PDB file with SEQRES, HELIX, SHEET and CRYST1 records, atoms N, CA, C and O in Angstrom:
SEQRES   1 A   53  UNK UNK UNK UNK UNK UNK UNK UNK UNK UNK UNK UNK UNK          
SEQRES   2 A   53  UNK UNK UNK UNK UNK UNK UNK UNK UNK UNK UNK UNK UNK          
SEQRES   3 A   53  UNK UNK UNK UNK UNK UNK UNK UNK UNK UNK UNK UNK UNK          
SEQRES   4 A   53  UNK UNK UNK UNK UNK UNK UNK UNK UNK UNK UNK UNK UNK          
SEQRES   5 A   53  UNK                                                          
HELIX    1 AA1 UNK A    7  UNK A   20  1                                  14    
HELIX    2 AA2 UNK A   29  UNK A   49  1                                  21    
CRYST1    1.000    1.000    1.000  90.00  90.00  90.00 P 1           1          
ATOM      1  N   UNK A   1       0.820  -1.223   0.002  1.00  0.00           N  
ATOM      2  CA  UNK A   1      -0.040  -0.032   0.019  1.00  0.00           C  
ATOM      3  C   UNK A   1       0.838   1.217  -0.021  1.00  0.00           C  
ATOM      4  O   UNK A   1       0.678   2.089   0.833  1.00  0.00           O  
ATOM      5  N   UNK A   2       1.694   1.329  -0.910  1.00  0.00           N  
ATOM      6  CA  UNK A   2       2.649   2.543  -0.969  1.00  0.00           C  
ATOM      7  C   UNK A   2       1.787   3.631  -1.649  1.00  0.00           C  
ATOM      8  O   UNK A   2       1.045   3.440  -2.612  1.00  0.00           O  
ATOM      9  N   UNK A   3       1.978   4.704  -1.057  1.00  0.00           N  
ATOM     10  CA  UNK A   3       1.251   5.950  -1.624  1.00  0.00           C  
ATOM     11  C   UNK A   3       1.739   7.177  -0.940  1.00  0.00           C  
ATOM     12  O   UNK A   3       2.716   7.168  -0.192  1.00  0.00           O  
ATOM     13  N   UNK A   4       1.021   8.252  -1.221  1.00  0.00           N  
ATOM     14  CA  UNK A   4       1.562   9.468  -0.577  1.00  0.00           C  
ATOM     15  C   UNK A   4       0.456  10.052   0.378  1.00  0.00           C  
ATOM     16  O   UNK A   4      -0.735   9.746   0.316  1.00  0.00           O  
ATOM     17  N   UNK A   5       0.962  10.852   1.185  1.00  0.00           N  
ATOM     18  CA  UNK A   5       0.006  11.501   2.142  1.00  0.00           C  
ATOM     19  C   UNK A   5      -1.002  12.524   1.484  1.00  0.00           C  
ATOM     20  O   UNK A   5      -0.592  13.383   0.703  1.00  0.00           O  
ATOM     21  N   UNK A   6      -2.163  12.418   1.782  1.00  0.00           N  
ATOM     22  CA  UNK A   6      -3.154  13.373   1.258  1.00  0.00           C  
ATOM     23  C   UNK A   6      -3.560  14.365   2.417  1.00  0.00           C  
ATOM     24  O   UNK A   6      -3.428  14.139   3.620  1.00  0.00           O  
ATOM     25  N   UNK A   7      -4.058  15.463   1.860  1.00  0.00           N  
ATOM     26  CA  UNK A   7      -4.512  16.590   2.703  1.00  0.00           C  
ATOM     27  C   UNK A   7      -5.594  15.984   3.638  1.00  0.00           C  
ATOM     28  O   UNK A   7      -5.629  16.381   4.803  1.00  0.00           O  
ATOM     29  N   UNK A   8      -6.417  15.116   3.237  1.00  0.00           N  
ATOM     30  CA  UNK A   8      -7.553  14.445   4.054  1.00  0.00           C  
ATOM     31  C   UNK A   8      -6.881  13.687   5.123  1.00  0.00           C  
ATOM     32  O   UNK A   8      -7.275  13.839   6.279  1.00  0.00           O  
ATOM     33  N   UNK A   9      -5.855  12.843   4.844  1.00  0.00           N  
ATOM     34  CA  UNK A   9      -5.161  12.158   5.758  1.00  0.00           C  
ATOM     35  C   UNK A   9      -4.532  12.892   6.863  1.00  0.00           C  
ATOM     36  O   UNK A   9      -4.642  12.489   8.021  1.00  0.00           O  
ATOM     37  N   UNK A  10      -3.866  13.972   6.549  1.00  0.00           N  
ATOM     38  CA  UNK A  10      -3.229  14.908   7.549  1.00  0.00           C  
ATOM     39  C   UNK A  10      -4.245  15.532   8.320  1.00  0.00           C  
ATOM     40  O   UNK A  10      -4.042  15.731   9.517  1.00  0.00           O  
ATOM     41  N   UNK A  11      -5.407  15.894   7.737  1.00  0.00           N  
ATOM     42  CA  UNK A  11      -6.407  16.730   8.459  1.00  0.00           C  
ATOM     43  C   UNK A  11      -7.056  15.679   9.549  1.00  0.00           C  
ATOM     44  O   UNK A  11      -7.277  16.064  10.697  1.00  0.00           O  
ATOM     45  N   UNK A  12      -7.308  14.528   9.193  1.00  0.00           N  
ATOM     46  CA  UNK A  12      -7.939  13.475  10.038  1.00  0.00           C  
ATOM     47  C   UNK A  12      -6.954  13.212  11.160  1.00  0.00           C  
ATOM     48  O   UNK A  12      -7.400  13.137  12.305  1.00  0.00           O  
ATOM     49  N   UNK A  13      -5.659  13.064  10.941  1.00  0.00           N  
ATOM     50  CA  UNK A  13      -4.663  12.817  11.861  1.00  0.00           C  
ATOM     51  C   UNK A  13      -4.426  13.914  12.805  1.00  0.00           C  
ATOM     52  O   UNK A  13      -4.140  13.664  13.976  1.00  0.00           O  
ATOM     53  N   UNK A  14      -4.535  15.196  12.336  1.00  0.00           N  
ATOM     54  CA  UNK A  14      -4.342  16.380  13.042  1.00  0.00           C  
ATOM     55  C   UNK A  14      -5.621  16.436  14.112  1.00  0.00           C  
ATOM     56  O   UNK A  14      -5.401  16.615  15.310  1.00  0.00           O  
ATOM     57  N   UNK A  15      -6.730  16.299  13.688  1.00  0.00           N  
ATOM     58  CA  UNK A  15      -7.993  16.317  14.506  1.00  0.00           C  
ATOM     59  C   UNK A  15      -7.932  15.253  15.577  1.00  0.00           C  
ATOM     60  O   UNK A  15      -8.359  15.544  16.694  1.00  0.00           O  
ATOM     61  N   UNK A  16      -7.452  14.065  15.349  1.00  0.00           N  
ATOM     62  CA  UNK A  16      -7.321  13.042  16.248  1.00  0.00           C  
ATOM     63  C   UNK A  16      -6.158  13.308  17.253  1.00  0.00           C  
ATOM     64  O   UNK A  16      -6.294  13.020  18.443  1.00  0.00           O  
ATOM     65  N   UNK A  17      -5.071  13.833  16.785  1.00  0.00           N  
ATOM     66  CA  UNK A  17      -3.978  14.096  17.643  1.00  0.00           C  
ATOM     67  C   UNK A  17      -4.376  15.158  18.602  1.00  0.00           C  
ATOM     68  O   UNK A  17      -4.059  15.007  19.782  1.00  0.00           O  
ATOM     69  N   UNK A  18      -5.091  16.312  18.201  1.00  0.00           N  
ATOM     70  CA  UNK A  18      -5.561  17.254  19.064  1.00  0.00           C  
ATOM     71  C   UNK A  18      -6.535  16.690  20.140  1.00  0.00           C  
ATOM     72  O   UNK A  18      -6.404  16.963  21.333  1.00  0.00           O  
ATOM     73  N   UNK A  19      -7.567  15.849  19.626  1.00  0.00           N  
ATOM     74  CA  UNK A  19      -8.535  15.192  20.408  1.00  0.00           C  
ATOM     75  C   UNK A  19      -7.853  14.501  21.617  1.00  0.00           C  
ATOM     76  O   UNK A  19      -8.256  14.654  22.770  1.00  0.00           O  
ATOM     77  N   UNK A  20      -6.801  13.736  21.280  1.00  0.00           N  
ATOM     78  CA  UNK A  20      -6.195  12.795  22.184  1.00  0.00           C  
ATOM     79  C   UNK A  20      -5.211  13.439  23.067  1.00  0.00           C  
ATOM     80  O   UNK A  20      -4.749  12.844  24.040  1.00  0.00           O  
ATOM     81  N   UNK A  21      -4.851  14.746  22.726  1.00  0.00           N  
ATOM     82  CA  UNK A  21      -3.816  15.480  23.470  1.00  0.00           C  
ATOM     83  C   UNK A  21      -2.423  15.229  22.933  1.00  0.00           C  
ATOM     84  O   UNK A  21      -1.452  15.756  23.477  1.00  0.00           O  
ATOM     85  N   UNK A  22      -2.309  14.499  21.961  1.00  0.00           N  
ATOM     86  CA  UNK A  22      -0.873  14.293  21.385  1.00  0.00           C  
ATOM     87  C   UNK A  22      -0.295  15.735  20.806  1.00  0.00           C  
ATOM     88  O   UNK A  22       0.880  16.082  20.924  1.00  0.00           O  
ATOM     89  N   UNK A  23      -1.137  16.365  20.279  1.00  0.00           N  
ATOM     90  CA  UNK A  23      -0.764  17.859  19.747  1.00  0.00           C  
ATOM     91  C   UNK A  23      -1.627  18.696  20.751  1.00  0.00           C  
ATOM     92  O   UNK A  23      -2.845  18.540  20.842  1.00  0.00           O  
ATOM     93  N   UNK A  24      -0.903  19.607  21.508  1.00  0.00           N  
ATOM     94  CA  UNK A  24      -1.694  20.476  22.270  1.00  0.00           C  
ATOM     95  C   UNK A  24      -2.498  21.414  21.430  1.00  0.00           C  
ATOM     96  O   UNK A  24      -2.147  21.609  20.267  1.00  0.00           O  
ATOM     97  N   UNK A  25      -3.607  22.045  21.952  1.00  0.00           N  
ATOM     98  CA  UNK A  25      -4.411  23.096  21.249  1.00  0.00           C  
ATOM     99  C   UNK A  25      -3.473  24.361  21.347  1.00  0.00           C  
ATOM    100  O   UNK A  25      -2.904  24.655  22.399  1.00  0.00           O  
ATOM    101  N   UNK A  26      -3.356  25.048  20.250  1.00  0.00           N  
ATOM    102  CA  UNK A  26      -2.471  26.185  20.139  1.00  0.00           C  
ATOM    103  C   UNK A  26      -3.516  27.415  19.882  1.00  0.00           C  
ATOM    104  O   UNK A  26      -4.582  27.246  19.291  1.00  0.00           O  
ATOM    105  N   UNK A  27      -3.102  28.614  20.373  1.00  0.00           N  
ATOM    106  CA  UNK A  27      -3.914  29.723  20.021  1.00  0.00           C  
ATOM    107  C   UNK A  27      -3.439  30.408  18.742  1.00  0.00           C  
ATOM    108  O   UNK A  27      -4.111  31.318  18.256  1.00  0.00           O  
ATOM    109  N   UNK A  28      -2.312  30.000  18.191  1.00  0.00           N  
ATOM    110  CA  UNK A  28      -1.772  30.520  17.032  1.00  0.00           C  
ATOM    111  C   UNK A  28      -1.606  29.564  15.885  1.00  0.00           C  
ATOM    112  O   UNK A  28      -1.257  28.423  16.190  1.00  0.00           O  
ATOM    113  N   UNK A  29      -1.802  29.846  14.588  1.00  0.00           N  
ATOM    114  CA  UNK A  29      -1.876  29.042  13.558  1.00  0.00           C  
ATOM    115  C   UNK A  29      -0.484  28.617  13.195  1.00  0.00           C  
ATOM    116  O   UNK A  29      -0.358  27.535  12.622  1.00  0.00           O  
ATOM    117  N   UNK A  30       0.528  29.311  13.451  1.00  0.00           N  
ATOM    118  CA  UNK A  30       1.862  28.936  13.118  1.00  0.00           C  
ATOM    119  C   UNK A  30       2.322  27.529  13.861  1.00  0.00           C  
ATOM    120  O   UNK A  30       3.034  26.672  13.338  1.00  0.00           O  
ATOM    121  N   UNK A  31       1.803  27.482  15.093  1.00  0.00           N  
ATOM    122  CA  UNK A  31       2.030  26.316  15.859  1.00  0.00           C  
ATOM    123  C   UNK A  31       1.398  25.061  15.135  1.00  0.00           C  
ATOM    124  O   UNK A  31       2.073  24.035  15.056  1.00  0.00           O  
ATOM    125  N   UNK A  32       0.183  25.109  14.630  1.00  0.00           N  
ATOM    126  CA  UNK A  32      -0.412  24.063  13.949  1.00  0.00           C  
ATOM    127  C   UNK A  32       0.226  23.677  12.667  1.00  0.00           C  
ATOM    128  O   UNK A  32       0.318  22.498  12.323  1.00  0.00           O  
ATOM    129  N   UNK A  33       0.695  24.731  11.917  1.00  0.00           N  
ATOM    130  CA  UNK A  33       1.327  24.479  10.665  1.00  0.00           C  
ATOM    131  C   UNK A  33       2.631  23.613  10.840  1.00  0.00           C  
ATOM    132  O   UNK A  33       2.914  22.743  10.016  1.00  0.00           O  
ATOM    133  N   UNK A  34       3.391  23.869  11.902  1.00  0.00           N  
ATOM    134  CA  UNK A  34       4.543  23.149  12.259  1.00  0.00           C  
ATOM    135  C   UNK A  34       4.144  21.750  12.653  1.00  0.00           C  
ATOM    136  O   UNK A  34       4.854  20.830  12.247  1.00  0.00           O  
ATOM    137  N   UNK A  35       3.179  21.504  13.336  1.00  0.00           N  
ATOM    138  CA  UNK A  35       2.632  20.127  13.725  1.00  0.00           C  
ATOM    139  C   UNK A  35       2.145  19.484  12.506  1.00  0.00           C  
ATOM    140  O   UNK A  35       2.349  18.283  12.324  1.00  0.00           O  
ATOM    141  N   UNK A  36       1.493  20.229  11.630  1.00  0.00           N  
ATOM    142  CA  UNK A  36       0.764  19.603  10.484  1.00  0.00           C  
ATOM    143  C   UNK A  36       2.052  19.000   9.608  1.00  0.00           C  
ATOM    144  O   UNK A  36       2.037  17.830   9.226  1.00  0.00           O  
ATOM    145  N   UNK A  37       3.062  19.814   9.348  1.00  0.00           N  
ATOM    146  CA  UNK A  37       4.179  19.204   8.620  1.00  0.00           C  
ATOM    147  C   UNK A  37       4.743  18.045   9.183  1.00  0.00           C  
ATOM    148  O   UNK A  37       5.017  17.069   8.484  1.00  0.00           O  
ATOM    149  N   UNK A  38       4.957  18.084  10.527  1.00  0.00           N  
ATOM    150  CA  UNK A  38       5.417  16.941  11.197  1.00  0.00           C  
ATOM    151  C   UNK A  38       4.593  15.719  11.125  1.00  0.00           C  
ATOM    152  O   UNK A  38       5.159  14.639  10.964  1.00  0.00           O  
ATOM    153  N   UNK A  39       3.198  15.793  11.238  1.00  0.00           N  
ATOM    154  CA  UNK A  39       2.429  14.801  10.981  1.00  0.00           C  
ATOM    155  C   UNK A  39       2.448  14.167   9.631  1.00  0.00           C  
ATOM    156  O   UNK A  39       2.305  12.955   9.469  1.00  0.00           O  
ATOM    157  N   UNK A  40       2.631  15.037   8.653  1.00  0.00           N  
ATOM    158  CA  UNK A  40       2.718  14.558   7.251  1.00  0.00           C  
ATOM    159  C   UNK A  40       3.905  13.678   7.131  1.00  0.00           C  
ATOM    160  O   UNK A  40       3.773  12.655   6.460  1.00  0.00           O  
ATOM    161  N   UNK A  41       5.053  13.933   7.692  1.00  0.00           N  
ATOM    162  CA  UNK A  41       6.231  13.111   7.687  1.00  0.00           C  
ATOM    163  C   UNK A  41       6.002  11.730   8.421  1.00  0.00           C  
ATOM    164  O   UNK A  41       6.405  10.667   7.949  1.00  0.00           O  
ATOM    165  N   UNK A  42       5.338  11.837   9.584  1.00  0.00           N  
ATOM    166  CA  UNK A  42       5.020  10.664  10.348  1.00  0.00           C  
ATOM    167  C   UNK A  42       4.086   9.728   9.550  1.00  0.00           C  
ATOM    168  O   UNK A  42       4.301   8.516   9.549  1.00  0.00           O  
ATOM    169  N   UNK A  43       3.039  10.276   8.861  1.00  0.00           N  
ATOM    170  CA  UNK A  43       2.090   9.454   8.102  1.00  0.00           C  
ATOM    171  C   UNK A  43       2.907   8.816   6.975  1.00  0.00           C  
ATOM    172  O   UNK A  43       2.840   7.608   6.747  1.00  0.00           O  
ATOM    173  N   UNK A  44       3.677   9.650   6.279  1.00  0.00           N  
ATOM    174  CA  UNK A  44       4.405   9.210   5.135  1.00  0.00           C  
ATOM    175  C   UNK A  44       5.267   7.975   5.519  1.00  0.00           C  
ATOM    176  O   UNK A  44       5.341   6.964   4.821  1.00  0.00           O  
ATOM    177  N   UNK A  45       5.916   8.162   6.711  1.00  0.00           N  
ATOM    178  CA  UNK A  45       6.887   7.051   7.256  1.00  0.00           C  
ATOM    179  C   UNK A  45       6.038   5.753   7.430  1.00  0.00           C  
ATOM    180  O   UNK A  45       6.448   4.661   7.039  1.00  0.00           O  
ATOM    181  N   UNK A  46       4.881   5.926   8.012  1.00  0.00           N  
ATOM    182  CA  UNK A  46       3.999   4.825   8.324  1.00  0.00           C  
ATOM    183  C   UNK A  46       3.510   4.049   6.921  1.00  0.00           C  
ATOM    184  O   UNK A  46       3.420   2.822   6.870  1.00  0.00           O  
ATOM    185  N   UNK A  47       3.251   4.795   5.962  1.00  0.00           N  
ATOM    186  CA  UNK A  47       2.931   4.346   4.684  1.00  0.00           C  
ATOM    187  C   UNK A  47       4.042   3.577   3.946  1.00  0.00           C  
ATOM    188  O   UNK A  47       3.817   2.575   3.267  1.00  0.00           O  
ATOM    189  N   UNK A  48       5.196   4.095   4.120  1.00  0.00           N  
ATOM    190  CA  UNK A  48       6.214   3.511   3.554  1.00  0.00           C  
ATOM    191  C   UNK A  48       6.599   2.073   4.281  1.00  0.00           C  
ATOM    192  O   UNK A  48       7.079   1.137   3.641  1.00  0.00           O  
ATOM    193  N   UNK A  49       6.362   2.026   5.511  1.00  0.00           N  
ATOM    194  CA  UNK A  49       6.621   0.882   6.336  1.00  0.00           C  
ATOM    195  C   UNK A  49       5.611  -0.366   6.320  1.00  0.00           C  
ATOM    196  O   UNK A  49       5.847  -1.511   6.705  1.00  0.00           O  
ATOM    197  N   UNK A  50       4.392   0.163   5.762  1.00  0.00           N  
ATOM    198  CA  UNK A  50       3.296  -0.737   5.698  1.00  0.00           C  
ATOM    199  C   UNK A  50       3.617  -1.860   4.679  1.00  0.00           C  
ATOM    200  O   UNK A  50       4.237  -1.595   3.649  1.00  0.00           O  
ATOM    201  N   UNK A  51       3.190  -3.124   4.969  1.00  0.00           N  
ATOM    202  CA  UNK A  51       3.518  -4.155   4.213  1.00  0.00           C  
ATOM    203  C   UNK A  51       2.516  -4.088   2.942  1.00  0.00           C  
ATOM    204  O   UNK A  51       1.410  -3.561   3.057  1.00  0.00           O  
ATOM    205  N   UNK A  52       2.956  -4.641   1.747  1.00  0.00           N  
ATOM    206  CA  UNK A  52       2.214  -4.581   0.625  1.00  0.00           C  
ATOM    207  C   UNK A  52       1.226  -5.712   0.771  1.00  0.00           C  
ATOM    208  O   UNK A  52       1.664  -6.848   0.949  1.00  0.00           O  
ATOM    209  N   UNK A  53      -0.108  -5.485   0.709  1.00  0.00           N  
ATOM    210  CA  UNK A  53      -1.132  -6.442   0.740  1.00  0.00           C  
ATOM    211  C   UNK A  53      -1.855  -6.459  -0.574  1.00  0.00           C  
ATOM    212  O   UNK A  53      -2.794  -7.235  -0.751  1.00  0.00           O  
TER     213      UNK A  53                                                      
END                                                                             
């Protein structure tokens, strides 16, 4: 299942990360943008490591 990270994947991951407290709520957009970029890298790494089924 190799692929690339989509906007929808990052959005869903960001929402869940905030809900679970993994990413703290920020009053400033810059903090979310930094977290957004980091989540994209994490998701991409998970996709690369996923076995092909």
